[in-house]
N, C-alpha and C positions, 0 to 999 in steps of 0.2 A: 413432315413434322418440323415446326420451328422451335427455337429455344430462345428464351430471354432470361436475363438474370436480375435479381433484385437484391441489393445489398442489405444485409441484416446485421445489426449489432447485437451483442450478447444479451440473452435473457435466460432466466431459470425459473420455470414454473414449479409445480408441486413436487416435493421430494418423495422418492420411493426408496425402498430398501435395496441395499447393494452390498458388495464385498467391501471390507474396510478400506482397501487401497483407493477405491474410487467412490466411496460412500458420499463424500462431500460434493460430488458432481454428477449424481444420478438423478434424473428428473423425469416427470411425466411430461411428454412433449405434445400433448393434445393442444391444438390451437383453437381458441374460441372465436366467436364472431367479432368482426370489426366494430369498434365504437366510433362512428363518424364524427368529425369535428363539428362543433357548433358554429353558428354564424360569427361568433366573436373569436374563433380560433382559425388560424391559417391552415391550409391544406397540409402543411408540414409540421404543425404544432403537435406536441405530445399532450393528449388530454390529461387533465388533472387526476382523474380517477386512475389512469394508467401509471402516472408517476407515483401516486400513493401506493398502488399495488406493488410496484417495483421496490419501493422503500420497505414495505412490509416483508417482501421475500428476502431481501438482503439482510435486513436487521434481525430476522429470525435466527440467523446463524451466529450472531455476535453477542458476546457477553457485555451487557449494557443495561443499566436501570431502565425500567419501563417509562418513567417520566422523561428520560433523555430521548428515548425513541419518539415520544410524542413531540418533543421540541424539534427534532430533526424533520419530522413530517411537516410541521407548520412552516419551518424556515426554508427547507430545501425545495418544497413545491414552488414557492414564490421565486427563489433564486433560479431554479431551473427554467421557469417561464421567461426569465430575462435573457436566456441564451448566453449568459456570460459565465464561463467556467470558473473564473476567479470568485464571482459572487456565490457560486455553488460551494466552493471550498470554504469561503468565509461563513456561509450559513451553517455548515457542519461544525466548524470551529466554535462558533458562537453557541450552538446547541450543546456542545460537549465540554465547554470550558469549565475547568475546575473539578471534573469527575474522573474516576478511573473507569476505563472501558477498553475492550478489545485485546487485553493482554493474552487471554487464552486463545482467542481467534487468530491473531497475528503470530503468536508464539508457535502454534501448531503448524501454520503454513511455513514459518521459517524452518522448522525442523524437517518438513517434507523437502524443501528446496535444498537444505544442507545435505540431506541424505542422498539427493540426486547429484550433488556437487555443482549446482548451477542455480543462480537466482534470475528471475525474469527481468525484462527491460525496465519496467516501472519501479521495481524494487531497487535496481542498481542506479537509477537516475533520480527519481522523485522520492524514493523510500530508503535512502542510504542508512539513515539512523535506525531502521528496522533490521538492517543486515549486520551492522557492527555491534559489538558487545559494549556495555557501559564502561566508563572509566573505572579503573580499580583504585581503591584508596591506597595511598603510599604507606608502606610498612618497612621498607629498607632504604638505604641510601641509593641503591641501584635503581629502584623504581621511583623514588621521590624526585630525583633530578630531572625526570621527564616532565615534571610540572614547573620547574624552575627556569627562569631566564638567567643569562650570564650575570646580569646586574644583581639578581637575587643571590646567586652563589658567591659573588664577590663580597656582598654584605655579610653573609653567613661566615665566610672565612675571616673577615675582619673581626666580627664579634667573638669568634672562637680563638682569635689571635693566632690564626693558622695561615695568614697570608705571607708568602715569602717576601723578604725585604730586598733581596737583590734581583733575582730572576722572576719578574712578575708574569703570571699566566696571561696569555692572550687568546688562545683557542678554547672553545667550549670543552673539548676533551681534557684539556689541562685543568680546568676548574673542577671537572668531575673527578679526576684523579686525586686532586688535593682534598676534596671533600671526603672521598672514600678513605683516604689515608688518615683522616682525623678519627674515624671510628665513632663519631658522635651521631649515632643514628637518630636518637630522639630529637635532637636539635634540627637536623636536616628534615626529618619527617614533619615535625611541627610547622616548619617554615613552608612546606609544600601543601599543607592542608587547605588554605584559602584558595589556591589555584585549582586544587582538585575539586573543591566544592563548586567553583565556577564552571569547570569542565563538565561536572555531573549535571548541573542545572541546564547548561546548553544542550547536552545530549538528550535530556528529558524533553526540553522544548522542541528540539529537532524531531524527536521521535513522535511527539504528539502531532506536530505539523505533518509528518509523513503519513501517519495513520489517517488523519483527516483528508489528506489529498487523495490517497488511494481509495478511501471510502467514497468520497464524492465522485471520483472517476467511475467506480463500479456501479454506483447508483444511477449515474447518467447513462452508462452503457446499457444497463438493464431496462431503463425507461424507454430508450430508443428501440431496443430490441422487441420489447412487448408491443410497442406501437407498430413496428414494421412487420412483425410476425402475424399480427392480427390482420393487417391490411393484406398481406399476401395470402393468408388463409381464407380471406373473404372471397378470393377469386375462385375458390372451389374447383381447382384443377390439380392434377397430380404434380407433386413437386419433390425435389431432392435437394438436400442441403450439402453444400461443399465449402470447406474451410479455405479461406484465402491464405496465401503464403505469408510468412512472417520472417523478419530478420532476427527474431529472438528464439534461441534453441528451446527454451521452456515452452513458449507458445506453440512452436512447431511440434513439439512432443505431444502436447495435449490435443492439438488439432489432429495429429496422426491417430491418436487413440480414439478420437471421436469418429474419424473417417473409417476406422477399422471396426466400429461398433462396440468398442470397449467402454465408451462413455455415452450414455443416453441423454439426449437433451441438446441444449445449445449453450454457448458461453454467456457470460464470463465463467471460466472454469476455476478461477482463483481471484483473490483481490488484486486489482490492477491489471487483469488480463485485457489485452487489446484485440484478441481474436475476433475476426468478423467472418460472417458466412454469406454465401451466395445461394439464394433460393432460385433454382432453375425450373421453369414450368414448361410443360409440353402443351402446345396449342395445335388444335386440329386445323388444317389448312383447307 
């Protein structure tokens, strides 16, 4: 008996009922017949119908207006055909520009990761804004100074006539101590509001970019996986799926649960998941 492996990337077919803990990653794993590439498609190209199906599967779980889903379908298919990951992200960003989406979806996943005490690789690198909390509005001198530069604090002290005439402050900590000693909370907080608003705007922009990047990654992985699973399924030979090792503890955990039969289906098991599978087939000699 010979063994050979075929590298598969994540895909998630039809959802089936499951326990709450793993409900978001329980799938019907039946593999349908391969759709062969047309003459205009390379042997490694992902058929448009497969990309569209992958988009439909992923977006079904995300809180998003229907018209936005339609825009993603039209833009992402074209971007995916280019083979350029940057264009895929840009396609998603353009489709979702100016609308609210994914807050429930990404919020629930954040809660799951926080409960486990670990965020996956893509969230820690490409999705940092999804991990950190938004900037808090200043309400006291203590938290307002976090938005102020030394030059800002110097100007406030001058306006409040609280700048020492002999021993001038030099260190940031000295300016903070002088501001705290004034007790002028309202003046300090008001001075910090513009910087807070800038910080909030940047956090929102970074968060939107992170959501789009993780979504584009997940769509791409699903499209590749659907394509490869169908090709391997067309061989009509017994197969077993094995998860490849990962340097990410979260991905390793989900892969172990998959290998133990606690998760039915194949990855991505969560947005941004990089888990890959090997399909090993037995060949009669």
